[in-house]
PAGUSE-178889 format. One line per 8 residues: number of its first residue (from 1); for each residue x, y, z of C-alpha. Coordinates in Angstrom, 2 decimals, padded with zeros to 5 digits, m for minus. Example, Ala and Ser with C-alpha at 12.3 -4.5 7.8 and 13.67 -1.06 7.14 Angstrom:
1	012.30:m004.50:007.80  013.67:m001.06:007.14
***
This chain:
1	061.85:029.55:m044.06  060.19:028.67:m040.75  058.32:025.86:m042.52  061.52:024.18:m043.64  063.06:024.56:m040.19  060.07:022.84:m038.61  059.92:020.02:m041.16  063.65:019.26:m041.00
9	063.68:019.28:m037.19  060.72:016.89:m037.08  062.36:014.42:m039.43  066.04:014.72:m038.59  065.92:015.31:m034.85  062.58:013.78:m033.87  062.82:010.60:m035.91  066.51:010.18:m035.16
17	066.09:010.55:m031.40  063.05:008.25:m031.41  065.27:005.52:m032.83  068.14:006.12:m030.40  066.02:006.49:m027.25  063.59:003.77:m028.29  066.35:001.21:m028.82  068.18:002.12:m025.62
25	065.34:002.82:m023.20  062.21:001.57:m024.95  060.51:m000.93:m022.68  056.85:m000.10:m023.20  055.63:m001.28:m026.60  052.63:000.29:m028.27  049.56:m001.96:m028.55  049.34:m003.80:m031.89
33	046.19:m001.85:m032.74  048.20:001.40:m032.69  051.50:000.16:m034.10  051.20:m003.15:m035.95  054.90:m004.01:m036.21  055.32:m004.14:m032.43  058.79:m002.62:m032.76  058.14:000.93:m031.61
41	058.03:002.04:m028.02  056.19:004.70:m026.08  059.56:005.99:m024.86  060.76:006.41:m028.46  057.59:008.26:m029.42  057.90:010.58:m026.43  061.54:011.22:m027.36  060.42:012.02:m030.92
49	057.88:014.59:m029.76  060.11:016.14:m027.10  063.28:016.45:m029.13  061.48:017.56:m032.29  059.66:020.27:m030.32  062.84:021.47:m028.59  064.85:021.48:m031.82  062.13:023.34:m033.74
57	061.75:025.94:m031.01  065.52:026.29:m030.63  066.18:026.67:m034.33  063.41:029.24:m034.72  064.93:031.11:m031.76  068.39:031.06:m033.34  066.92:032.36:m036.59  065.13:035.10:m034.65
65	068.42:036.12:m033.01  070.13:036.17:m036.41  067.37:038.41:m037.76  066.25:035.83:m040.33  062.80:035.35:m038.80  060.71:037.29:m036.30  058.36:034.69:m034.87  056.89:035.15:m031.40
73	058.19:031.97:m029.75  055.61:032.15:m026.97  052.82:031.95:m029.52  054.68:029.43:m031.67  055.47:026.97:m028.87  052.00:025.39:m028.51  051.75:025.05:m032.28  055.17:023.42:m032.45
81	054.19:021.03:m029.66  051.10:019.98:m031.60  053.08:019.52:m034.82  055.59:017.35:m032.94  052.81:015.21:m031.46  051.19:014.81:m034.87  054.50:013.83:m036.49  055.28:011.32:m033.74
89	051.83:009.76:m034.18  052.20:009.59:m037.97  055.55:007.84:m037.48  053.71:005.01:m035.72  051.22:004.37:m038.49  051.87:001.89:m041.29  051.40:004.50:m044.03  054.52:003.68:m045.98
97	057.95:005.23:m045.70  058.09:007.48:m042.66  060.84:009.46:m044.39  058.01:010.79:m046.56  054.99:010.71:m044.24  056.64:012.48:m041.28  057.89:015.53:m043.21  054.71:015.58:m045.28
105	052.43:015.58:m042.26  054.68:018.09:m040.49  054.52:020.44:m043.47  050.73:020.20:m043.72  050.31:020.78:m039.98  052.74:023.71:m040.01  051.03:025.33:m042.99  047.64:025.04:m041.29
113	048.79:026.07:m037.81  051.03:028.95:m038.88  048.68:030.39:m041.50  048.57:034.15:m041.01  051.11:033.93:m038.17
***
């Protein structure tokens, strides 16, 4: 389903690339008020949002081409961008295990943003 595609891309691609890019290129740390551990970088968060968005859009496009889904990617793109930004922000927060909070928040956002789509 489109929901599962979005959620998996947010967690697998977004969170994975945030770690890789953040460790390699992360020089700008988030203020303690936003990210208490001081370990996460702005560059990692931007990588999360960018890669998660691109992966979600790409996978939905592949599924459209295969005839599995028929989502208008032009209308979906802004929604996917917002979901990716929300997921990257949730990943910063000390809410517990981000392996649960990121897919959970992504699923909630996708359900709300793609309702009736």
